[in-house]
C-alpha positions as CSV (number, residue, x, y, z in Angstrom):
1,M,-9.7,-0.1,-38.5
2,A,-9.2,-3.3,-37.4
3,S,-12.0,-5.7,-35.5
4,N,-9.8,-5.8,-32.2
5,D,-9.5,-2.2,-31.3
6,S,-12.3,-2.4,-29.1
7,E,-9.9,-3.7,-26.4
8,A,-8.3,0.1,-26.4
9,I,-8.5,1.7,-22.9
10,H,-10.8,4.9,-22.5
11,V,-9.0,8.0,-21.4
12,S,-11.6,10.2,-20.1
13,V,-11.3,13.4,-22.1
14,K,-10.5,15.7,-19.1
15,D,-7.4,13.8,-18.7
16,L,-6.1,13.8,-22.4
17,K,-2.9,15.7,-22.7
18,P,-0.9,16.6,-25.7
19,G,1.0,14.1,-26.9
20,D,-1.4,11.4,-26.3
21,S,-2.0,8.7,-28.8
22,V,-6.2,8.0,-29.0
23,L,-7.8,4.7,-29.9
24,Q,-11.2,5.0,-28.2
25,F,-14.6,5.8,-28.5
26,F,-16.0,9.2,-28.2
27,E,-19.9,10.6,-28.8
28,L,-19.7,13.3,-31.9
29,R,-21.2,16.2,-30.5
30,S,-20.7,18.5,-33.3
31,K,-19.8,18.4,-37.0
32,D,-19.1,21.4,-39.5
33,M,-17.2,21.1,-43.0
34,R,-14.9,24.3,-43.3
35,K,-12.3,25.5,-45.9
36,T,-8.5,25.6,-45.3
37,R,-6.7,28.8,-46.6
38,S,-5.7,26.9,-49.8
39,G,-9.5,25.8,-50.2
40,D,-9.2,22.3,-49.3
41,S,-12.2,20.8,-47.1
42,Y,-11.6,19.7,-43.6
43,L,-13.8,18.8,-40.8
44,D,-14.2,20.6,-37.6
45,L,-15.6,18.3,-34.9
46,T,-16.3,18.2,-31.2
47,A,-15.8,14.9,-29.4
48,G,-17.0,14.2,-26.0
49,D,-17.8,12.0,-23.0
50,A,-19.5,12.1,-19.7
51,T,-16.3,14.2,-18.6
52,G,-16.2,16.8,-21.3
53,T,-15.4,17.8,-25.0
54,I,-12.4,18.1,-27.1
55,A,-12.3,19.9,-30.2
56,A,-11.1,17.7,-33.3
57,K,-9.8,18.1,-36.9
58,M,-10.3,15.8,-39.6
59,W,-8.2,16.9,-42.7
60,P,-8.7,16.4,-46.0
61,E,-6.3,13.1,-46.4
62,A,-8.3,11.5,-43.5
63,I,-11.8,12.5,-44.9
64,R,-10.5,10.8,-48.3
65,K,-10.0,7.7,-46.6
66,W,-12.7,7.2,-44.2
67,G,-15.5,9.6,-45.6
68,D,-17.7,11.7,-43.4
69,D,-20.7,9.8,-43.1
70,F,-21.6,10.3,-39.6
71,K,-23.1,13.0,-37.7
72,P,-23.6,14.6,-34.0
73,G,-25.0,12.3,-31.8
74,D,-23.6,9.2,-33.3
75,F,-21.1,7.3,-31.1
76,V,-17.5,6.9,-33.0
77,K,-14.2,5.3,-32.8
78,I,-11.4,7.5,-32.9
79,E,-7.8,7.0,-33.7
80,G,-5.6,10.1,-33.6
81,R,-3.4,12.2,-31.5
82,V,-3.7,15.0,-29.1
83,E,-2.0,18.3,-30.1
84,T,-2.2,21.8,-28.6
85,F,-3.4,24.5,-30.3
86,R,-3.8,28.2,-29.0
87,E,-3.2,26.6,-25.6
88,R,-6.2,24.1,-25.9
89,N,-5.9,20.5,-26.4
90,Q,-7.1,19.4,-30.1
91,L,-7.6,15.9,-31.1
92,V,-6.2,15.3,-34.7
93,V,-8.5,12.2,-36.2
94,E,-6.6,9.9,-38.4
95,K,-9.2,7.3,-38.5
96,I,-12.9,7.3,-37.4
97,R,-15.9,5.0,-37.9
98,V,-19.4,4.8,-36.3
99,V,-20.2,2.4,-34.1
100,S,-23.2,1.0,-32.7
101,A,-24.3,1.1,-29.1
102,S,-23.4,-2.6,-28.2
103,E,-20.2,-2.2,-29.2
104,V,-19.6,0.4,-26.7
105,P,-18.3,-1.3,-23.1
106,D,-20.2,1.3,-21.1
107,T,-22.3,3.9,-23.0
108,T,-22.9,6.0,-19.8
109,S,-19.3,7.0,-19.9
110,L,-19.6,8.6,-23.1
111,V,-23.3,10.3,-22.7
112,R,-22.9,13.6,-20.9
113,A,-26.2,14.1,-18.2
114,T,-27.5,16.9,-16.3
115,G,-25.4,17.6,-13.2
116,Y,-28.7,18.1,-11.2
117,D,-30.7,15.3,-9.3
118,P,-33.5,14.5,-11.9
119,D,-35.9,13.6,-8.8
120,V,-35.4,16.6,-6.8
121,L,-36.0,18.7,-9.6
122,F,-39.3,16.7,-10.5
123,L,-40.3,17.2,-6.9
124,E,-39.7,20.8,-7.3
125,L,-41.7,21.2,-10.7
126,T,-44.8,18.8,-9.4
127,E,-45.0,21.1,-6.1
128,K,-45.1,24.2,-8.2
129,A,-47.6,22.6,-10.1
130,R,-50.1,21.8,-7.4
131,A,-49.9,25.0,-6.0
132,L,-51.4,26.8,-9.2
133,K,-54.3,28.4,-9.1
134,P,-57.2,27.7,-10.1
135,A,-57.1,24.2,-8.8
136,E,-58.2,22.7,-12.2
137,M,-55.3,24.3,-13.9
138,A,-53.3,22.8,-11.2
139,E,-54.8,19.2,-11.9
140,L,-54.0,19.5,-15.6
141,V,-50.5,20.5,-15.5
142,S,-49.7,18.0,-12.5
143,E,-51.4,15.2,-14.1
144,I,-49.5,15.8,-17.5
145,L,-46.1,16.0,-15.6
146,A,-47.1,12.5,-13.3
147,R,-47.9,10.4,-16.7
148,N,-44.9,11.4,-18.2
149,A,-42.2,11.4,-15.1
150,D,-39.8,9.1,-16.6
151,A,-39.2,10.4,-20.1
152,F,-39.4,13.7,-18.4
153,K,-36.6,13.3,-16.0
154,T,-34.2,11.6,-18.8
155,Y,-34.8,13.4,-22.0
156,P,-32.8,16.1,-23.5
157,A,-33.9,19.5,-24.1
158,A,-32.6,19.6,-27.6
159,R,-30.9,17.3,-30.1
160,M,-27.5,19.7,-30.4
161,V,-28.3,23.4,-29.4
162,H,-28.9,23.4,-25.6
163,H,-29.1,21.0,-22.7
164,A,-28.9,18.3,-25.2
165,Y,-27.6,15.4,-22.8
166,V,-29.4,13.2,-20.5
167,G,-31.7,15.1,-17.9
168,G,-31.3,18.3,-20.1
169,L,-35.2,18.8,-20.3
170,I,-35.8,19.0,-16.8
171,E,-33.0,20.7,-15.9
172,H,-34.1,23.6,-18.9
173,V,-37.4,23.8,-17.3
174,A,-36.7,23.9,-13.8
175,T,-34.0,26.9,-14.2
176,M,-36.3,28.4,-17.0
177,T,-39.4,28.3,-14.1
178,R,-37.6,29.9,-11.4
179,K,-36.5,32.6,-13.6
180,V,-40.2,33.0,-14.8
181,E,-41.2,33.3,-11.2
182,A,-38.8,35.7,-10.3
183,I,-39.8,38.1,-13.0
184,A,-43.7,37.4,-12.6
185,A,-42.8,38.7,-8.8
186,V,-41.9,42.0,-10.1
187,E,-44.5,42.7,-12.8
188,P,-47.9,42.6,-11.0
189,A,-49.6,43.0,-14.5
190,I,-48.6,38.9,-15.3
191,D,-50.7,36.2,-14.2
192,R,-48.1,34.4,-12.1
193,D,-50.0,31.2,-12.1
194,L,-50.7,31.2,-15.9
195,A,-46.9,32.1,-16.6
196,V,-46.0,29.4,-14.4
197,A,-48.0,26.9,-16.0
198,G,-46.7,27.7,-19.4
199,A,-43.2,27.4,-18.1
200,L,-43.6,24.3,-16.9
201,L,-45.4,22.7,-20.1
202,H,-43.8,24.7,-22.7
203,D,-41.4,21.8,-24.0
204,I,-43.6,19.1,-23.0
205,G,-44.0,18.3,-26.8
206,K,-40.2,17.3,-26.8
207,L,-41.5,14.0,-25.2
208,R,-42.9,13.2,-28.7
209,E,-40.6,14.8,-30.7
210,L,-37.4,13.6,-29.8
211,N,-36.3,9.6,-29.8
212,P,-33.4,9.5,-27.3
213,T,-32.9,5.7,-28.1
214,Q,-32.2,6.8,-32.0
215,R,-30.7,9.9,-31.3
216,G,-32.9,11.8,-33.5
217,R,-36.4,13.1,-34.1
218,T,-39.2,10.8,-34.0
219,S,-41.8,10.7,-37.4
220,E,-44.2,13.0,-35.9
221,G,-41.8,15.3,-34.4
222,R,-40.2,15.9,-37.7
223,L,-43.7,16.2,-39.5
224,I,-45.6,18.0,-36.6
225,G,-42.8,19.6,-34.4
226,H,-43.1,19.8,-30.4
227,L,-45.1,22.8,-30.4
228,I,-48.2,21.5,-31.7
229,L,-47.4,18.0,-30.1
230,G,-47.4,19.8,-26.5
231,V,-50.7,21.5,-27.3
232,E,-52.1,18.0,-28.4
233,M,-51.0,16.8,-25.1
234,I,-52.4,19.5,-23.6
235,M,-55.6,19.3,-25.0
236,E,-56.2,15.5,-24.7
237,M,-55.5,16.0,-20.8
238,A,-58.2,18.6,-21.0
239,L,-60.6,16.4,-22.8
240,E,-60.1,13.8,-20.4
241,K,-60.9,16.1,-17.4
242,E,-63.7,18.0,-19.1
243,L,-61.6,21.0,-19.2
244,A,-61.5,21.8,-22.7
245,D,-63.9,25.0,-22.6
246,R,-61.9,26.7,-19.8
247,K,-60.7,30.3,-20.9
248,W,-57.5,29.8,-19.3
249,L,-56.6,27.0,-21.3
250,R,-56.4,29.1,-24.6
251,D,-54.1,31.1,-23.0
252,L,-51.9,28.0,-21.9
253,E,-52.1,27.0,-24.8
254,H,-51.0,30.1,-26.5
255,I,-47.9,30.2,-24.7
256,V,-46.8,26.9,-25.8
257,L,-47.5,27.6,-29.4
258,A,-45.8,31.1,-29.3
259,H,-42.6,30.4,-27.0
260,H,-40.3,30.3,-30.1
261,G,-41.3,34.2,-30.4
262,E,-41.2,34.0,-34.5
263,L,-42.8,32.4,-37.0
264,E,-39.1,31.7,-38.9
265,F,-38.1,29.9,-35.5
266,G,-41.0,27.4,-35.4
267,S,-43.9,29.6,-33.8
268,P,-47.0,29.2,-35.4
269,V,-48.1,32.5,-33.7
270,K,-45.9,35.2,-32.0
271,P,-46.5,35.8,-28.3
272,F,-49.6,38.3,-27.8
273,T,-50.0,37.9,-24.3
274,R,-47.6,39.4,-21.2
275,E,-47.4,35.7,-20.1
276,A,-46.5,34.3,-23.6
277,M,-44.1,37.2,-23.9
278,L,-42.6,36.4,-20.7
279,V,-42.3,32.4,-21.5
280,H,-40.7,33.1,-25.1
281,F,-38.0,35.5,-23.6
282,V,-37.4,33.6,-20.5
283,D,-36.7,30.5,-22.8
284,N,-34.5,32.1,-25.0
285,L,-32.6,33.4,-22.1
286,D,-32.1,30.4,-20.1
287,S,-30.9,28.3,-23.7
288,R,-28.3,31.3,-24.5
289,L,-26.8,31.3,-21.2
290,K,-26.4,27.1,-21.1
291,I,-24.9,27.6,-25.0
292,L,-22.5,30.1,-23.3
293,D,-21.8,28.2,-20.4
294,E,-21.2,25.1,-22.6
295,A,-18.8,27.2,-24.9
296,L,-16.9,28.2,-21.9
297,E,-16.3,24.8,-20.6
298,S,-12.7,25.3,-22.4
299,P,-11.9,28.7,-23.1
300,E,-8.7,29.9,-24.9
301,V,-6.3,31.6,-23.1
302,D,-7.8,34.9,-23.7
303,G,-10.9,34.1,-22.2
304,F,-12.5,33.6,-25.5
305,S,-14.4,30.4,-26.4
306,A,-13.9,28.8,-29.8
307,Y,-15.9,30.3,-32.5
308,N,-19.7,28.6,-31.6
309,K,-22.3,28.6,-34.5
310,W,-24.9,29.0,-32.2
311,L,-23.6,32.6,-31.0
312,S,-22.6,33.6,-34.3
313,G,-19.1,34.3,-32.5
314,R,-17.0,33.6,-29.5
315,A,-18.1,33.6,-25.7
316,Y,-16.1,35.6,-23.6
317,A,-15.6,34.4,-19.7
318,G,-15.2,37.9,-18.7
319,S,-12.1,40.1,-17.1
320,S,-13.5,38.9,-13.5
321,A,-13.0,35.5,-14.7
322,L,-9.5,36.1,-16.1
323,Q,-8.3,37.8,-13.0
324,E,-9.4,34.9,-11.0
325,E,-7.1,32.4,-13.2
326,E,-4.2,34.8,-12.8
C-alpha cells in the first residue's frame, strides 16, 4: 500500500454497504485460517470499529501477496470491497497491513467500548462492597477497588472471547454481581456477602494479566495468570490490613482460584463451596450470554449468526426476534 493511503476517509462499519470500495483503518477482531472446497487456505476475519463489526475474507491470492502477519487486536489498514453473502455484508480484503496507533488519526473511532457509564457502574460496585459483612471484608474489598479504580473502569474483561473492549471488565463484573445477588436471594444456604465479594474480585487479577497499551498480556499474566495474580492482590491487601488470619479470607481466595471451574480451563482447584460454585457458574453464564449477544449483532436472514468458534456453532436469535423483524 502506498504511504499516502492515510488520507482515506473512514466510513463507519454500520454505514458500509454492498458495492463500497474500502481503503481505511480497522481493528482486527478475529482471525481464523480455513480451507476452500478445493483445499486452498483462506483467512476468515472480523474487522471492526467503534460502531460494529463486519465479516471479512482474505482469499489465497491476497495472502500470497500480503502475508498473514497480523493478529486479533491489531490496528490494520485494509483495501477491499464490500459484497453481500447470505444477505450479510462481507468485506473482501485485497490488501492489508498492520499499522501503529500513531498512524490512526483517531483510535477511539476503531475501539469498541462498553455502552454503560463506567463511573456509574463503579459507584454501584463500591456501594455493594461497603455494605459487605463482616466490616473487615468490606474494608478489604472496597480498598482493592478504590486503589485500582482507573484501570478497573477501562480494562477489557478478556483479549478476545467476551467483553473484550474498553470498560468490558467493569461491565462484566457489574452484570455478574447482580446475577449472583439474585440467585443468593433464593438460596438461603449461600453466604450472600461472601459470594458478592467473590463476584466483585473474581477477575481483579486481569489488571495485572492484561496490557491494554500493547493489546496483549503482561509477562506475569502469561507466566502466572489472572487467578493466581488476583489471589496475590487479595493477600497483599489482607497483610496490609492485618487480616491474613481471617477464616473468610480462605473462602474468598478459593472463589477466585476456582471460578474457571475445571483444571483444564485454568483453575488450580475446582469449586468446593456453595459460594465458589455459584460464582463459577454465574461467571460462565454472563460470559456465554455476552458471546451470544455479540454473535447476534449481525444475524443472517434465518436468525442464525455466522459460525462462532467460542460457541462451537451458530447462535440463534429465536423465533420471537424473527417475528418482530417481519
